[in-house]
N, C-alpha and C positions, 0 to 999 in steps of 0.2 A: 626352192624359189618361193616368193610370195608375190602376189599380184596386186597392183594398185589400179583401180578402176575409176575413170573420170568421164564427165559429160560436159562438153562446152555448149552453152545455150547461146545460139546465134540468132534465133527468131522467136517471136511470140505469136505475131499475128500478120496475116497477108497484107492488112492496111498499112503496115509500116513501109511497103514497097510499091505504093501507088504511082510513084513518080521516078523511080530509079532504075527501071528496066529489068529488074530481077525476075519479075513474074513471067515477062515475055521470054526471057532467056530460059527459064525453067520449063516452060511449055514447049519451046522449040527443041530443047534437049530431050525432052520426054518423048516428043513425037519421032525424033530420030532414033531413040533407044527402041521405041515400039516398032518402027519400020525396019530396024536392023535385028529384030528378034531378041533384044536384051530384056525387054519386059514384055508382058502381054497386054492385050487390049483392056482387059479388066482392071489391070493395075494402072494403066493410063487413066481410064475413067475415075479411078479413086483419087488419083493426083488432082485431077481437075475439080472433083467434088471438094477436095481439101481446100483449094484456092477458094471456091465459092463459100464454103463454110467459114473460112476466115482464120482457122487456127493452124499455125505452123510449128507448134511445139507439142511435145508428148511427155511432158514432165511427170504428170500423174501416172501415166501408163508405166514409164520406166522406173519410177520410184516403187510401184507395186511389184514389179518383177525383181528389182534388186532386193528389196525387203524379203520376198519369198525365197530368194537364193542366198540371203545372208551376205550381201555385197555392200560394204560400207563405202559407197562410191562418193566422190566429190563433184559438186556442180559449179562450173565457172561461169559467172554472169558478168556482162558488160556494165560499166559505169560511165561510159562515154559512147559517142557513135562514131562510126567510120567503116569503111569497106563492107558494106551491106548489113552491118549490125546497126539497127535503126530503131530499136524498140523503145517505147516509153519508160524512162527510168523509174517512175513511180510504180508502174506494173512490175518492173523487175524487182523493186524493193519488196513488193507483196509476195512475189514467188520466192525470193531469198528467204523471207520469214517462214513461209509454208514449207520449203525444203528442210530448213533447219528444225523446225517443229517436228519432223518426222525422223529426226536423229541423223540426218546426213550432213556432211560438211560442205561449205561453199568457199568460193575464192574469187578473185578478180579475173575477168577475161579482158586483158588490157588492150587498149587501142594505142595509146602513146608509148613509143618505145625508144625515142631518141630526144624528147623534150622533157628534161626533168621536172619543169614546173607543172606541165600537164600530167605527168605521171603521179606526181604528188597529189594532185586534185583528185585523180581517180582513186587513189588509196584512201584518202580523207573522206570521200563520199561513201565508199564501202564501209569504212569504219563507223561512219554516222549512222548508216542504215543497220548494221549489225551489232552496234555497241560493243565492238571488239576491235582491238588493234592487232591481233595476231592471226594472220590468214595468209594464204599463198596466192600465186598468180600464174596464169599461163597467157601469153600474148596471142591475140587474135591473128590467125594466119602464121602463127609461130614466128612473127617478125622480131628481129633483135639485130643489134649491132655490137661492136666491140666494147661499148660503155654501158649497154642496157643492164646487164646483171650487177655491175658495181653500183649503178644508181638504185636498182631495186633493193639491194643490200642495205645502202645507206637509208633508204626510206623505212626499213625495218620490216620488210616482208619476212614471213616465216619460211617460205621456200619459193623457188621458181620451178615451174614444171613445163618450160617451153622448149628446150632444144630437142629436135628429132635426131637422136643418136643412140649409140649402143653402150652397154656396160653398166656399171654401178653408179650411184650418185656421187657427186663431188661437192666441194664447197667453194664459194666466192665470198671471201671477207665474212666467214662464219655462217653464211646463209647456204643451206643445202640447195643443191641444183639436181633435179631429177630428170633424167632423160626420158623421152617419149619413145618407146619401142614400137608400139603397134597402134596404128591409127586407121580407123575405118576406111577414109577415103584412099589411102595408100594401098590398102589390101583389096579394094573392091572396084577401083577405077584404073584405067589404063588409056594410053594414046594421047595425042596432042590435046584433044578436047576433054579428056577425063571422063569418057563414057564408061558405064557399068560393064564389068567383065561378064561375058555370057555364061562361062562355065563355073559352077559352084566348086567343082573339084580344084580348078586352078586357083580359086580364091583361097581355099583351105591349103593348098600347096604353098602359096605364097606366105600365108600366115605361119604355118609349120616351119618354114624355112628361117623366119625371124626367131621363133621359140627355140629351135635347134641351135641357132647361133648363140643366143644368150645363155642357154643351158650349158653348152660346151665351153663357153668362156667364164663360166662360174658367176654369172650375174645373180645377185641375191634378190633383187627387187625389179620386177618386170612391170612396166606401166602400159595400160591399154586405154585408149580414148575411143569413146562412141558418142556421136552427137545425138542428143535426144530427138532431134527433128526426124531421125530415120527409124525411130521405134514405132513403126506404123505399117499397116498392110498397104500403104501407098508405096512402100519400099520393102517388098517382100523378102528380097535377098539380103538386104542390109539387116533387117530385123532378125532373120534366120541366122546370119553370121554371128551377130551378138549373142543370141541365145545359145548357139552351138559352142561359141568360145567359153562362156560362163560355165556352162554344163561340163564342158571337156576339162577345164581347169580343176573344177570340184571333183570330177570323176578321177582325175589323176592324183588326187590327195593333196594338191596345193592349196594354200590358204589365201585369204584376201586381207588386205590391210589398207587403211587410209594414208594419204599423205601426211596428215597430222600425226597419226601413229608412227609412221615411218620416221619422221623427224625425231620423235621421242626416243625411237629405237636405235637411231644412228650412233655409232661409237664416237667419242671425241677424237679419235685418230683419223677418222675418215673425212 
């Protein structure tokens, strides 16, 4: 198996959320996680300090880690606003340039999934920023309907990395579609309100069950999503999980590949 690692960039600064209630919800949730023993008081304090300091991304930190481990990860940035993704698009453009200058690939974190005109605008904006018309997309919150992928293919996207599914990639009108197998939130959260799981051994157990399923079914390309937001001591268990996964994959002798490289490697028959 080969592994494809990606990072969805949902936030840049806390100032983006001065009016949408996200900060209040985050504090309440963190208080509940502290009160129920899911995180410790020191971790809670670091989360509050993070709000005060104003930075809600950890792009530089996760790039350094990925560089050190030889992981050719892909970063998906929004080019429109919606569902809590509210950052300044000029700031996003600056970070896209920064990420690409470090040798990482980038793609669109799509908002529009059922309005072709808006989907077209997002792609055109990203192409203008990157001066490149060949890149992939993952929809924010993995939203899609029965027409989404056909529209993406008609717009000329290099690939779609949205569906949370199992197995190998498939194609929609010649556009490769890469299923998302392992997503941080699905591994680390549970319950109606999506609270962090207390037991790290349970988190590893859930993750290994997915890996075992894909290995036994003969999946050749396994994709793993980790949001850069959580690569911080504000989220000790999340950061630990990501580092553990990357180191475990390398220790087992598996290799890493980017979505762009995977597109090039796919056989015409697939």
